[in-house]
C-alpha positions as CSV (number, residue, x, y, z in Angstrom):
1,M,26.2,18.8,27.3
2,S,26.3,17.1,23.8
3,N,23.8,18.0,21.0
4,L,22.5,14.4,21.2
5,A,21.8,14.8,24.9
6,K,20.1,18.1,24.3
7,R,17.8,16.6,21.7
8,S,16.8,13.8,24.0
9,I,15.5,16.0,26.8
10,Q,11.6,16.2,26.8
11,D,9.1,17.3,29.5
12,I,6.9,14.6,30.9
13,V,4.3,15.9,33.3
14,L,2.6,13.4,35.7
15,F,-0.2,14.1,38.1
16,G,-1.4,12.0,41.1
17,R,-0.7,10.9,44.6
18,Q,3.0,10.3,45.5
19,Q,2.4,6.6,46.1
20,N,1.0,6.2,42.6
21,L,3.5,8.4,40.9
22,K,6.4,5.9,41.4
23,L,4.9,3.3,39.1
24,Q,3.9,6.0,36.5
25,I,7.4,7.4,36.4
26,I,8.9,3.9,35.7
27,Q,6.3,3.3,33.0
28,A,6.9,6.7,31.4
29,I,10.6,6.3,31.3
30,S,10.3,2.8,29.8
31,T,7.9,3.9,27.1
32,H,10.0,7.0,26.3
33,R,13.1,4.8,25.8
34,Q,11.1,2.5,23.5
35,I,9.7,5.0,21.1
36,W,12.2,7.9,21.2
37,N,13.6,8.7,17.7
38,K,11.7,5.8,16.1
39,D,8.9,5.5,13.5
40,V,6.0,4.4,15.6
41,G,5.2,1.9,12.9
42,Q,8.2,-0.1,14.0
43,I,6.5,-0.9,17.2
44,V,3.6,-2.7,15.5
45,G,5.9,-4.2,12.8
46,L,4.6,-2.1,9.9
47,P,5.6,1.4,8.6
48,V,2.9,3.9,9.2
49,V,2.2,4.2,5.4
50,D,1.6,0.4,5.1
51,A,-0.8,0.4,8.0
52,Q,-3.2,2.9,6.3
53,R,-6.5,1.6,4.8
54,A,-6.7,0.6,1.1
55,K,-7.9,3.2,-1.3
56,P,-11.5,2.8,-2.7
57,Q,-11.9,1.0,-6.0
58,D,-14.6,1.3,-8.6
59,R,-13.7,-1.8,-10.6
60,F,-12.2,-5.2,-10.1
61,M,-11.9,-8.4,-12.0
62,K,-12.4,-12.0,-10.9
63,I,-10.8,-14.8,-13.0
64,L,-12.1,-18.3,-12.6
65,F,-9.7,-21.2,-13.2
66,K,-10.8,-24.9,-13.4
67,S,-8.9,-28.1,-13.5
68,R,-10.4,-28.9,-16.9
69,P,-9.6,-26.8,-20.0
70,K,-13.1,-26.6,-21.5
71,P,-16.6,-27.9,-21.1
72,P,-18.2,-30.2,-20.3
73,W,-17.1,-29.3,-16.8
74,R,-18.9,-32.2,-15.1
75,V,-17.5,-35.6,-16.2
76,N,-18.8,-38.9,-14.9
77,G,-20.7,-37.0,-12.2
78,E,-17.6,-35.3,-10.9
79,D,-17.1,-31.5,-11.0
80,P,-13.6,-30.1,-11.7
81,K,-11.7,-28.2,-9.0
82,S,-12.0,-24.4,-9.2
83,I,-10.1,-21.4,-7.9
84,C,-10.8,-17.7,-8.3
85,Y,-8.3,-14.9,-8.2
86,T,-9.2,-11.2,-7.9
87,I,-7.4,-8.3,-9.7
88,P,-8.0,-5.0,-7.9
89,N,-8.6,-1.7,-9.8
90,V,-8.6,-3.5,-13.1
91,K,-7.6,-1.3,-16.1
92,R,-10.2,0.1,-18.5
93,G,-10.1,-0.8,-22.2
94,L,-8.7,-4.3,-21.7
95,T,-9.2,-6.6,-24.7
96,W,-9.9,-10.3,-24.6
97,E,-6.4,-10.9,-26.1
98,Q,-4.8,-9.0,-23.2
99,I,-6.7,-10.9,-20.6
100,K,-5.8,-14.2,-22.2
101,L,-2.1,-13.3,-22.3
102,A,-2.2,-12.6,-18.5
103,A,-4.4,-15.5,-17.5
104,Q,-2.5,-18.6,-18.6
105,P,-2.7,-22.2,-17.6
106,F,-0.5,-22.9,-14.6
107,N,0.3,-25.5,-11.9
108,W,-1.4,-24.6,-8.6
109,G,0.3,-25.8,-5.4
110,K,1.5,-25.0,-1.9
111,Y,3.5,-21.8,-2.5
112,R,1.7,-18.6,-1.9
113,A,2.8,-15.3,-3.6
114,T,1.4,-12.1,-2.2
115,A,1.7,-8.8,-3.9
116,F,1.4,-5.5,-2.0
117,M,-0.1,-3.0,-4.4
118,S,0.3,0.8,-4.7
119,S,-3.3,1.2,-3.7
120,R,-2.5,-0.6,-0.4
121,R,-4.5,-3.6,-1.6
122,Q,-3.1,-7.1,-2.0
123,M,-3.2,-9.9,-4.5
124,A,-2.3,-13.5,-3.8
125,V,-2.0,-16.7,-5.8
126,Y,-0.8,-20.2,-5.2
127,G,1.7,-22.1,-7.4
128,A,3.4,-25.5,-7.4
129,T,6.8,-23.7,-7.0
130,E,8.0,-20.3,-5.7
131,E,8.9,-19.3,-9.2
132,E,5.6,-20.3,-10.7
133,A,3.6,-18.6,-8.0
134,E,5.5,-15.3,-8.5
135,K,5.2,-15.6,-12.3
136,V,1.4,-16.1,-12.2
137,L,1.1,-13.2,-9.8
138,K,3.1,-10.8,-11.9
139,L,1.1,-11.7,-15.1
140,L,-2.3,-11.2,-13.4
141,A,-1.1,-7.9,-11.9
142,T,-0.5,-6.5,-15.4
143,L,-4.3,-6.3,-15.6
144,S,-4.5,-3.8,-12.7
145,A,-4.0,-0.1,-12.8
146,D,-2.0,-0.5,-9.6
147,T,1.7,-1.4,-9.5
148,I,3.4,-3.9,-7.3
149,T,5.4,-2.4,-4.5
150,N,6.5,-5.7,-2.8
151,I,6.1,-9.4,-3.2
152,H,6.3,-12.0,-0.5
153,V,6.4,-15.8,-1.1
154,S,5.7,-18.4,1.6
155,E,5.1,-22.1,1.7
156,D,2.0,-23.9,3.1
157,K,3.4,-26.6,5.3
158,S,0.0,-28.2,6.2
159,T,0.4,-31.9,7.3
160,N,-3.4,-32.6,7.1
161,P,-4.0,-34.7,4.0
162,Q,-7.4,-33.0,3.4
163,T,-5.9,-29.5,3.3
164,M,-2.5,-30.2,1.6
165,K,-2.2,-28.4,-1.7
166,I,-1.2,-31.1,-4.2
167,S,0.1,-29.8,-7.5
168,T,-2.8,-29.4,-9.9
169,R,-3.0,-28.0,-13.5
170,F,-5.5,-25.2,-13.8
171,Y,-6.9,-23.5,-16.9
172,P,-8.6,-20.0,-17.3
173,C,-12.3,-20.3,-17.9
174,Y,-14.1,-17.0,-17.2
175,A,-13.1,-13.4,-16.5
176,T,-15.8,-11.2,-14.9
177,V,-15.4,-7.4,-14.5
178,I,-17.4,-5.9,-11.7
179,S,-18.1,-2.2,-11.5
180,E,-19.4,-0.4,-8.4
181,P,-18.9,3.4,-8.5
182,T,-18.0,4.8,-5.1
183,D,-17.0,8.2,-3.7
184,I,-13.7,9.2,-2.2
185,Q,-14.7,7.5,1.1
186,G,-15.5,4.2,-0.7
187,L,-19.3,4.7,-0.3
188,P,-21.8,4.1,-3.1
189,R,-22.3,7.3,-5.1
190,Q,-26.0,6.6,-5.8
191,G,-27.0,5.1,-2.4
192,K,-28.5,1.6,-2.5
193,K,-28.7,1.6,-6.3
194,A,-24.9,1.5,-6.5
195,Y,-25.0,-1.9,-4.9
196,R,-26.5,-3.3,-8.1
197,R,-23.1,-4.0,-9.5
198,E,-22.5,-4.0,-13.2
199,R,-21.0,-7.2,-14.5
200,R,-19.5,-8.4,-17.8
201,R,-18.2,-11.9,-18.2
202,L,-15.9,-13.1,-20.9
203,D,-15.2,-16.7,-21.8
204,L,-11.5,-17.5,-21.7
205,Y,-11.7,-21.2,-22.8
206,R,-12.9,-20.1,-26.2
207,E,-13.1,-16.9,-28.3
208,P,-16.3,-15.1,-27.4
209,L,-18.6,-13.5,-30.0
210,D,-18.3,-10.1,-28.3
211,K,-14.5,-9.3,-28.2
212,S,-15.0,-5.6,-27.7
213,A,-12.7,-3.9,-25.2
214,L,-14.0,-3.5,-21.7
215,A,-15.4,-0.1,-20.8
């Protein structure tokens, strides 16, 4: 008998009445052939590591972009379009200049770039082209302590005029850092008090008076 055949032999023990065992034997053989010598993650379409939960985070940043570069935001009774992107596990000690360098004006559109991060979290942005979506994503990701492990770009092919993503120029307006200390399980360290999130907002459309680095 070959070594391969020897390695493939396993004991499968089934209990039950004879009339019920026939179906169980067929199912057991079928299942065994499917998963033998395979990473079980292949069955569900994801490696086991990728299927794990995201790690807890104490800090993240939200950057708000608007379709107008500066106030007044409301013109002739019309508000500008707004989008908000989230940076997980934002770095400590970031300066206003560093945030401005990462958060640049861009053309929003139908291409979605999704980054899979080392913390098992994700970031996603939309751009008018595949290249622009990926560029914006990589720039914003420099603000995170995580690193990008993979990027996926897809196209929104909506045919509904109300949901179609028409190319629009957006400008960075505000960056808000939100802190919420948690324990290793992702639960608030101080009970309900921890849900009182600490926030600090920086203007991006102008130089703020307080340009000290973020704690």
